N, C-alpha and C positions, 0 to 999 in steps of 0.2 A: 769733761771736768766732773770729778766725783763730789759727793756731798761734803767730804772732808775739805777738798780744795775750795769748794764754793763757800764753805763756812769761814775760811780764812780770808775771803774777800771782804770788802767794806760794805757791800750792798746787801740788804735783805728787805723783803717785803713786809710792810706793817701788817699786823694780824687783826686789828680791830674790826675790819669788815667781816672777816671770817668768824670772829667771836660772836658778832651780832647774828650771823646766820645760824650758828650752832645753838645759840640761846633761843632763837625763834623755833628751831626744830624741837628742842627740848620742851618748850612751852606748848607747842601744838600737840605733841605726843601726850603730855601730861593733862591737857585740858580737854581731851576727847571725852565724850559722854561715857559714863560708867558702863552702859550697856554695850558700847562699841569697843572700849579699851580692853585689850587682852593681857595687860600686865599691871602690876601694882603701880599706884600713882607715884611712889617715891623712886622707882627705878630710873626714869629719865633724868632725874636730878643727879643721881649718883653717877650715871653715865656721863652727864655733862661735866661734872667735876673732873672725872678721869680724862676727858678729851681736852678740856681747857687748860689743865695743869701743864702739859708739855708746851703749849703755845705761849703760856706766860713765861716758862723757862727759856724758850727760844728768844723772846723779846728781851728778857733780863740779862741773858748771857751773850747777846749780839750774835745769835744764830750759831752756836757751837755745834760741831758735827754730831756729837752724841745726842743732843736734844733734837736736832733735825731728824735723825733716824727714828727716835722715839715718837716724835710728832707724826711722821709719815706713817708709821705702823699703826698708831692709835687712830689716826684719821681714817685709814682704810678699814680698820675694824669697826669704827663708828659708822661708816657707810654701810657695811654689812648689817650691822644692828638696825640702823634706821631704815635701810631698804627692806629688810625682813619684816620690820614692824609695819611699814607702809603697805606691803603686799598682804600681810595678815589682816590688817584693818580693812583694806579694800575687799578682800575675800569675805570678811565678816559682814560688811555692808551689803554686798551682793547677796549673800546668803539670807540676810534679814529681809531684803527686798523681795527675793524670790518666794520666801515663805510667807510674805505679806504679814510680817510680825507686827502686832499692834503695839509692841513695846517701844518701837522706834518711829516717831512721827516724822512728817515731812521736813520740819524745821531742823530736827536733829540730823536727819539724813543729809540735808543740804549743807549744814555747817561742818559735818564730819567729812563730806566729800571735798569741801574747800580745804580743810586741814590736810587731808591726804594729798591733794593736788599740790599745795604749797610745799609740803614736806618733800614730795617727789622732786620738785624743782630745786630746792635747797640742797638736798642730798646729792643729786647728780652734779650740781654746781661745785660742791666741795670736792667731789671725785675728779672732775675735769681739772680743777685748780691744782690738785695734788699730783696728778699723773702726767700732765702735758709738759714736754721738754725736760723731764726729770724733776719737776717740782718748782716751787716759787724761787728758791735761792739759786738754782741752776739757771732759771730764766733771767733773774735780776743780774747775774754775773756773766751772761752770755756764754753758757757752757757749751753750746753747739750741739746739744742733744736733738735727735730727730723729733720734729714737732708732730703732734697728733692732729692739730687744727691749724689751718692757714687763715690768719686774720688779715683784713684788708689794710690796716693802718700803715704797715711798712711800705706799701706802694701808693700811698695817698698823696705823695708830693711833699713840698717844703713845709706844709702846715703841721706835719707830724715829725717830732724829733727823731733823729737817726738812731738813737739808743732806745726807742720805744719798745716796751715789753708788756704783754698782757698781764693784768693783775686780777684779783678775785672778782672785781666788778664786771670785767669782760667775760669771765666764765659764768657769772650769775646771769648776765644777759643771754649768753649762749644757752644755758639751761632753761631760762624762761622762754626763749624763742622756740627751742625744740619742743617744749611742752605745749606751746600755744599754736605754732604754725605747723607742727608735725613734720618739719623739714628744716634743713639748714637755711640760715638767713645771711648774716655777714661772714661768719666763720665757716669754712668748709672742712669737713673731716678728711684727713689724709691717710689714716691707718685703719686697718680692719677693726681693731678694738674700739676706736672712736666711733666708727659707723655702727657697730653692734650696740654700744652703750647708748647712742642716740636713738636707735630703734627701740630699745627696751624702755627708755624714758618716755618716748612718744606713745608706745603701746599702753603704758600705765596711765598716762594722761588721757588718752583716748577713751579707755574704759571708764575712768573716773568721771569724765565730762559727759560722755554719750549715755552711759548706762546708769550711773548712780545719781549724778546731779540732775539729769533730765527727768528721772523718775521722781526725785524729790520735788522738783518744780511742778510736775504733774499732780502730785499729791496735794501740794499747797494750793494749786489752782482749782482743784475739784471741790 
């Protein structure tokens, strides 16, 4: 099923959980300390408006194909922007830590590392939600696209509806578990791109926790 065919169906996934995740990313990027932030404070808000506008249009137009395509493109571009900002901020934190810069104290280092970690989880959750099985509307309308992840619910028995499909909350849990456990938990990756994306997310999380956050705690405890 194509996006056009999916849009003609009556089912589409509500966007409010995704909107909350995007707003959280924007706030985390904007509230980073000035010494850590690598871009103007107004830029995340402008990006947020650009990303949220297509989602509002999808909801108001009952998921017309044109707005679904725009939403998908903008969401993927937002992931590239947010991912690049996360990596840049992480590299900046590590650089400040290695140089033993007196400008960034232990508390700033700790709060910044938490912001980077949460942003990492949210950005990859958005990406997983957008790419798996062709996107949210293809999943909602049972498009039959090859899945990137195998969720356990379809085989859980009578307690799970036969028409169950993963929504954003399921991908948020997938992103959180990947960043926390550094391995699959309930959803198993089936494709090479899913495995590579989970490896990248785990690596960013590992560096953030082991290198930056632990150093911040060490400074605060000394």
